[in-house]
N, C-alpha and C positions, 0 to 999 in steps of 0.2 A: 131846580131849574137846570135844563140841559145846557151844556156848554155850546157857545156859538162860535162859528168860524172867526178866527182872528184873536179869540181869547187865549190866554195862556193855558187855561185848563183844557181847552179844546185841542191845542197843539200837543199837550202831554197825552191826551187821550188817543189822538191819532198815532203818536209815536209808539204807545203801548200796543196798539192793534197791529202796527207793522212788525213790531218785534215778535209778537205771537206767531205771525205768519212765517217769519224767517226762522224762528225756533223750530217750527214744524218741519221746514225744509232741512235745517241743519241736523235735526234728529234722524231724519230719513237718510241723509248722506252718511252720517256716522254709522247707522245701522247697516247700510249696504257695505261700507268699508269693513266693518267687523265681520260680516258674513263672508265677504271675499277673502279676508285674511284668514278666517277660520277654515275656509275651504282649501286655501293654498297650504296651510300648515297641517292639514289632516293626512297628508301622505308624504312619503319620502322614498328616495331611490338609493339602493345599495349597489355599488359597483362590483364587477366580478372578482376583484382582488380584495374585497372588504367583507367585514361582518359588522353589524350594528347592534349596540347595546341600548335597550329601551328602559328608561327609568321614569317612574310616575311618582311625583312628589318626593323624590329622593329614594324611592324603593325600587329595587331591581324587578323588572317584569319579565323580560325575555331577551334572547339573542336571535336576531334575524339574519337570514342568508341573503345572497345577492338577488336583486329584483325590486319590484315596486311593492311597497307596504303602506298600510294605513295606521294612523295613531290618533290619539285624542288631541285636538288642536289647542291653540292659545296657550302653549307652554305647559299644559297639563302633563303631556308625555315629552320627555327630552330624549333625543337620539344622539348617541356618540358613535361615530364610525371609526373602525380600527382596521388597518392594513394587515390582514391575517394570511393572505395568500402569497405574499412576497417575502423574500429573504432579506432581513435587515442585517446590517454590518456595523460592528464596533471595532475601531482601530486603536491600537495601543503602541506607544512609542513613536508614532508618526501620524500624520493626517494627510488625506488626499486633498490637494488644493485646486487641481484643474484636471478635468477629464474630457474637455471639449476638443483638444488637439489629437494628433496622432499618438502622442506619448502622454501617458498619465503623469502628472507632476505631484511630488510628495514634499512634505515639509517635516523635518525632524527637530527643528529648533523649539526648545522649551518643553520637550516631552521626555527628557532624560529621567525624570522622577518616576515615570512609568516603566522605562525599559531597563534601568540599572538594577541588577539582581545579584544576590550572593549565592554561589554554588555550594555544593556539598563539601568541597575541599577548600573552602574559604577563599575562592577566587571570585572575581567580578566579571560579569558578562552583560552585554547590551542585547536584550531580547525584544524583538518587535514581532507582534502577532496580530491576527485578525480573528474575531469571533463572528460567525454567521449564525443567525437564529431566526426563528419564526414565532409568532404569537399564536399559541395553540388554544388559549382560552381568553377571549377579549374581556370578559367580565373580571376575571382574576387579574389580568394585566392592568385594568383601570382602577380597581377598587381594593386590591390587596396591599398596595403600597402607593405612596404619594408620588414617588419618582422612580418608576421601574427602570429607566435607562441608567440612572445613577447606580441602582442596585445591581444591574447586570455588569456594569463596569467594575464595581467594587468586588463582586464575587469572582469575576474572571481574573482580575489582578491578584487577588489573594490566592486563588488556586494555582496560578502560574508561578508565583513566588514559592509556593509550597512544593510544586513538582520540580522546579529547577533547583531548589535547595536540597533535594535528595539525589542530585546527579553530580558527577564529576564534570569539571569545566571542559575537558576534552570531549565528553559525550554530548554536552550541550552544544558545542561548536561544530561537531562533526556528525557522528553516526547516530546519536540519540535523539535527533530532532523529531522524527516520526513518532517514536515512543512517547516523547514528552507531550506532543500534541494530542495523541490518543488518550493518555492518562488524564490530561487536563480536561478534555471533553467529558469523560465519564464522571470525574469528580465535580465538575461545574454543574452538570445536569442533576446530580444527586442533591447538591445544595439548593438549586432552584426549585426542585420538586419538594424539598423539605419546607421551603418558604412558601410554596404553593402560589407561584407568581404567574403561572400560565405561559411559561416560556419553554420552547423546544430548541435545544442547541443542535444545529445542523452540522457544524464543523468548526474546528480551530486549526488555523494554519500559521506556522511560524514563517514570517516573511524574511527576516534578516537577523542573524545572530553573529555578533562580533565581540571581540574584546574591547575594552575602553580605548579611546584614541591615544591616550598617554602611553599605554603599554603595548599598543598594537605592533610597533616595529619589533620589540623583543619577542612578542608572541609569535610573529611571523617567522623569526629565526628559529625559535623552538619548534614550531610546526614544520619548518623545512627540515630540521634535523630528524624529527620523528618520521617524516615521510621518507628520508634517506634510509633511516633504520628499517622501516617497513620494506623498502625496496631491496635492501641487502638480505633481509630475512626471506623475502619471496624468492630471490635468486638462489639462496642456499637451499630452500625447500624444493625449488625446481630442479637443481642439480641432484639433490638427494632422491627425488622422485624419478629421475632419469637413470642414475647410476645403480641404485639399490635394486630396482626391479630387473635391470639388465643382468646384474651379477647373480641374482636369485634364479633368473631364467637359465643362465649358463650352468649354474650349479645343478639345477634340476635336469638339464640336458645331459651333463656328465654322469650324474647318478643313473639316469634312465639308460644311457649307453652302456654303463658298467653292468647294470643289472641285466641288460639284454645280452651282453657278451658272456656274462657268467652263466646265464640260462642256456645260451648256445653251446658253451663248453659242456655243461651238464647233459644236454640233450645228445651231443655228439658222443660223449663217453658212454651214456646209456645205450645209444645205438650201436657203438662198437662192441660193447659188452654183449648186447643181444645178438649181434652178428657172430661174435666169437662162439657164443653158446650154440647157435644154430649150426655153425661149421663143425664144432666139436661133436654135436649130435650125429651129423652125417659121417664124420670121421670114425666114430665108434662103429657105424654100420659097415663102412667100406674104407678101411685105412689107406690101401694102396691107391685106389681111385681118387680119393680125396686129396692125398698128397700130390699126385700128379696134377690134379685140377688146380690146386693152390699154386703149385710151381708155375704152371703155364699162365695163369691169370696174373701172377706177380711179374713174370718176365714180360708179359704183354704190356702191363702198366709201366714198367721201366722203359722198354723200348719205345713206347708211344711218346715219351717226353723228348726223345732225341730226333734231330733232323737227319743226321747221317751216322751210320754205324759200320765200322769195318772190322771183320773178324779174321784174325790171322791164325791159321792152323799149321802146325809144323809139318804135317804130312802133305799139305797141298802147297804147291809152289805159287799159285796165283792168289789173287785177293777176291773175296766174295762180298760185294756191297749189299747191305741190307737197308732198305728204305723205311719210311714211316709206316705206321699201322695200316694206312689205307692201301699202300702198295702191297704189303704182305697179304692183306685180305684178298686183293685182286688175284695174286698168284695162287 
């Protein structure tokens, strides 16, 4: 017998029919939601400073570049984005606390365990430095190690202690800072490449290097004494570089003048000897003429050096003035 309106069986029957209709609507809604969610999760966007690693059921599939990309939806493909185009920075011995104002604020409290280092001459120095790096391979960066940032910090700290430990404290605090940074960069890159972490070290910069605060006054006194020593040495070298070249120049000048004078005397002697030989040759040819010529030339040379000359002859009562060479020639 069919249930009648008002009976309990009839009410149950009507309720079941209504539930069947609602179930059909609910199934449709759920299906639409799943389709929409699947459509929304089937693509992803990689920003210009990123690369994305695609993993399917835990297996690496590919690394995608910036742009719009498609993937299998509903969690089948998982995408992890990594900032590969920017330079990351790791700070040691201090931390940047505020960069919003005009001046960047730093904090050194609690980081002495990173900065205190033993030098090669068994002194202690506080070394603060910065490591700048890029992620060269996002897959290796994500899956070669569980904590890549911790690995980078551990490697950098180990390498810096090794390099500083090979230097004298004066080199660490003064002139050796550039060499320390360069050596640390090369060694750190070698270790990271050996671990295959996909990290490229761009630079290592020593920010501040000081002796420990307890010994800083004494170190400043020693440093001032060394600077005074360097100043005195530089002044002495300056005086040496000024006096020695000057003395060498004077010596060379005297030697050159002496050699020139000696050569002039030799040339003059050789000229006189040649002149004598020529006169002697002429003398052999005509002795009387040559004697008279020599006598006249000699007297002319003697008289030309005198401004006034008076000759007194015992036979002549007056005086005869003889003027210089020019007057004699005119007469």
